C-alpha positions as semicolon CSV with decimal commas, in nm:
position;residue;x (nm);y (nm);z (nm)
1;M;2,572;-0,318;1,462
2;N;2,758;-0,617;1,601
3;Q;2,713;-0,922;1,817
4;E;2,767;-0,739;2,145
5;N;2,532;-0,449;2,071
6;P;2,304;-0,417;2,376
7;N;2,002;-0,341;2,158
8;G;2,007;-0,681;1,992
9;W;2,127;-0,605;1,639
10;P;2,206;-0,936;1,469
11;L;2,151;-0,811;1,115
12;T;2,510;-0,746;1,017
13;L;2,857;-0,746;1,164
14;T;2,985;-0,461;0,948
15;R;2,707;-0,229;0,830
16;N;2,627;0,089;1,021
17;L;2,264;0,163;1,095
18;E;2,256;0,467;0,868
19;D;2,361;0,244;0,578
20;F;2,083;-0,009;0,629
21;P;1,862;-0,018;0,318
22;V;1,488;0,032;0,327
23;A;1,318;0,012;-0,015
24;N;1,672;-0,038;-0,148
25;R;1,797;0,301;-0,030
26;P;2,008;0,352;0,285
27;L;1,843;0,528;0,576
28;K;2,082;0,822;0,547
29;D;1,946;0,889;0,196
30;W;1,584;0,878;0,314
31;L;1,668;1,139;0,578
32;L;1,742;1,390;0,303
33;T;1,383;1,382;0,173
34;A;1,184;1,244;0,466
35;S;0,875;1,410;0,609
36;P;0,911;1,528;0,970
37;I;0,725;1,219;1,094
38;L;0,939;0,975;0,895
39;K;1,258;1,160;0,989
40;A;1,165;1,129;1,356
41;K;1,106;0,756;1,312
42;I;1,444;0,708;1,145
43;L;1,630;0,911;1,407
44;S;1,459;0,722;1,690
45;C;1,537;0,377;1,546
46;V;1,684;0,172;1,831
47;Y;1,591;-0,192;1,782
48;P;1,598;-0,398;1,460
49;W;1,219;-0,431;1,452
50;D;1,194;-0,050;1,437
51;L;1,306;-0,085;1,074
52;L;0,978;-0,258;0,993
53;E;0,780;0,050;1,092
54;I;1,012;0,271;0,885
55;N;0,965;0,035;0,590
56;E;0,587;0,051;0,634
57;W;0,599;0,430;0,611
58;V;0,839;0,443;0,316
59;V;0,686;0,170;0,100
60;G;0,331;0,247;0,210
61;G;0,380;0,604;0,092
62;L;0,464;0,512;-0,268
63;S;0,219;0,654;-0,520
64;E;0,351;0,564;-0,867
65;N;0,457;0,243;-1,039
66;E;0,812;0,218;-1,176
67;I;0,846;-0,090;-1,393
68;F;1,182;-0,169;-1,554
69;G;1,161;-0,548;-1,540
70;E;0,929;-0,808;-1,691
71;I;0,585;-0,902;-1,562
72;H;0,417;-1,216;-1,698
73;P;0,065;-1,150;-1,832
74;S;-0,087;-1,393;-1,580
75;A;0,057;-1,205;-1,280
76;V;-0,182;-0,983;-1,085
77;I;-0,070;-0,651;-0,938
78;E;-0,305;-0,480;-0,693
79;G;-0,109;-0,192;-0,549
80;I;0,201;0,011;-0,630
81;L;0,505;-0,174;-0,767
82;K;0,863;-0,064;-0,820
83;L;1,042;-0,333;-1,025
84;G;1,410;-0,308;-1,112
85;A;1,580;-0,380;-1,443
86;G;1,646;-0,745;-1,520
87;S;1,387;-0,868;-1,271
88;K;1,114;-1,110;-1,369
89;I;0,774;-1,172;-1,216
90;L;0,671;-1,521;-1,326
91;P;0,327;-1,672;-1,396
92;G;0,072;-1,685;-1,117
93;V;0,231;-1,423;-0,894
94;F;-0,013;-1,208;-0,693
95;I;0,117;-0,879;-0,551
96;E;-0,117;-0,701;-0,310
97;G;-0,019;-0,368;-0,156
98;N;0,295;-0,165;-0,217
99;V;0,607;-0,361;-0,305
100;V;0,964;-0,267;-0,403
101;I;1,170;-0,525;-0,592
102;G;1,529;-0,454;-0,693
103;E;1,727;-0,551;-1,001
104;N;1,789;-0,903;-1,135
105;C;1,535;-1,076;-0,913
106;K;1,312;-1,372;-0,990
107;I;0,974;-1,385;-0,820
108;G;0,758;-1,693;-0,858
109;P;0,593;-1,876;-1,004
110;N;0,275;-1,869;-0,793
111;C;0,402;-1,638;-0,518
112;Y;0,194;-1,413;-0,294
113;V;0,372;-1,089;-0,198
114;R;0,171;-0,849;0,016
115;G;0,179;-0,570;0,268
116;N;0,457;-0,316;0,245
117;T;0,746;-0,533;0,131
118;S;1,097;-0,445;0,015
119;I;1,307;-0,696;-0,179
120;G;1,669;-0,617;-0,267
121;N;1,879;-0,689;-0,574
122;G;1,959;-1,037;-0,699
123;C;1,694;-1,209;-0,488
124;H;1,493;-1,521;-0,563
125;V;1,151;-1,581;-0,412
126;G;1,060;-1,933;-0,516
127;Q;0,756;-2,136;-0,611
128;S;0,448;-2,081;-0,392
129;V;0,623;-1,859;-0,138
130;E;0,430;-1,600;0,063
131;V;0,607;-1,284;0,177
132;K;0,418;-1,032;0,387
133;N;0,523;-0,690;0,518
134;S;0,894;-0,773;0,523
135;I;1,240;-0,646;0,430
136;I;1,463;-0,878;0,226
137;L;1,816;-0,767;0,147
138;D;2,036;-0,833;-0,157
139;R;2,117;-1,182;-0,288
140;T;1,875;-1,358;-0,056
141;C;1,675;-1,663;-0,161
142;V;1,351;-1,785;-0,007
143;G;1,295;-2,146;-0,111
144;H;0,966;-2,282;-0,238
145;L;0,672;-2,341;-0,006
146;S;0,804;-2,099;0,258
147;Y;0,632;-1,821;0,455
148;V;0,799;-1,498;0,567
149;G;0,585;-1,245;0,753
150;D;0,674;-0,921;0,936
151;S;1,041;-1,016;0,916
152;I;1,381;-0,887;0,812
153;L;1,622;-1,110;0,618
154;G;1,981;-0,992;0,574
155;E;2,211;-1,027;0,273
156;G;2,300;-1,362;0,126
157;V;2,041;-1,552;0,329
158;N;1,906;-1,883;0,204
159;F;1,580;-2,017;0,341
160;G;1,551;-2,385;0,262
161;A;1,225;-2,511;0,115
162;G;0,936;-2,512;0,358
163;T;1,090;-2,268;0,607
164;I;0,797;-2,121;0,798
165;V;0,809;-1,807;1,013
166;S;0,546;-1,757;1,282
167;N;0,451;-1,395;1,347
168;L;0,155;-1,401;1,589
169;R;0,126;-1,497;1,957
170;H;-0,164;-1,720;2,054
171;D;-0,285;-1,460;2,303
172;G;-0,265;-1,177;2,048
173;G;-0,035;-0,971;2,270
174;N;0,273;-0,775;2,174
175;H;0,583;-0,975;2,098
176;R;0,881;-0,955;2,331
177;S;1,239;-1,008;2,219
178;R;1,546;-1,088;2,423
179;V;1,789;-0,796;2,454
180;G;2,081;-0,874;2,679
181;D;1,940;-1,015;3,002
182;E;1,597;-0,858;2,958
183;W;1,287;-0,904;2,748
184;A;1,199;-0,596;2,538
185;D;0,841;-0,519;2,440
186;T;0,859;-0,469;2,064
187;G;0,525;-0,287;2,053
188;R;0,429;-0,511;1,763
189;R;0,137;-0,752;1,760
190;K;0,291;-0,920;1,456
191;L;0,663;-0,985;1,438
192;G;0,837;-1,269;1,261
193;V;1,213;-1,322;1,261
194;I;1,517;-1,093;1,243
195;V;1,780;-1,275;1,035
196;G;2,143;-1,171;0,996
197;D;2,358;-1,189;0,683
198;Y;2,448;-1,528;0,533
199;V;2,215;-1,737;0,745
200;H;2,107;-2,070;0,594
201;T;1,808;-2,270;0,713
202;G;1,751;-2,638;0,647
203;I;1,435;-2,753;0,474
204;G;1,128;-2,755;0,693
205;T;1,269;-2,517;0,954
206;L;1,003;-2,366;1,183
207;I;1,078;-2,035;1,355
208;Y;0,899;-1,899;1,663
209;P;0,782;-1,536;1,641
210;G;1,009;-1,254;1,755
211;R;1,330;-1,457;1,731
212;K;1,668;-1,335;1,606
213;I;1,926;-1,534;1,412
214;W;2,283;-1,404;1,402
215;P;2,494;-1,386;1,084
216;H;2,631;-1,716;0,948
217;A;2,408;-1,930;1,171
218;T;2,248;-2,243;1,024
219;T;1,964;-2,476;1,111
220;R;1,920;-2,845;1,042
221;P;1,634;-2,984;0,833
222;G;1,317;-2,988;1,039
223;E;1,466;-2,780;1,320
224;V;1,237;-2,569;1,542
225;V;1,391;-2,234;1,638
226;R;1,252;-2,162;1,985
227;K;1,526;-1,922;2,102
228;D;1,757;-1,668;1,943
229;L;2,043;-1,833;1,755
230;I;2,361;-1,647;1,844
231;V;2,692;-1,723;1,674
232;R;2,977;-1,565;1,868
233;S;3,321;-1,489;1,726
């Protein structure tokens, strides 16, 4: 994966696809135990948004809770939860669906995490944040009053307070994403943003659906991201 990849991979400048984590395990590890259907999905992964479908299969297929962190008594869990050691779910958090949270994370207070969502290690999902059907990698922070839906956030990302991701077209059609000089049909009715490692957004950033932000890019407070943000070396 790099900036010149013709399939539009902005997620990392160094990580190979087989090392990309889903539910906090690299794809190459999932291949060892995957069902034939899941294995086919992994092997046919071409575009970054294909990882969302893989994540939906992996996390959606969980059947047992694994709790090694702390859950406040006022939190509500409706689904299957894997919670890593040292992680804390604070008061007022509502988890709906299957969710994987790594080690040493802080979730809340008053967050809504739903769909099939994977959150890496050392992450912070702040006050009154909603995260839906997304992949969030290690050491990423989503500031208070933000919304992240059907998206992928790389490592070391910081979403400033009030960063809002749009994930639905007004006409309800499939999202298209720019790949080289063409527009690719993602096959997804809901698609948020694909964010590379170490991206920082200013407070109040608004992001159009289906956009990609390359590693180390930044936005100003109140900026509207209408097109892919590409940082070239």
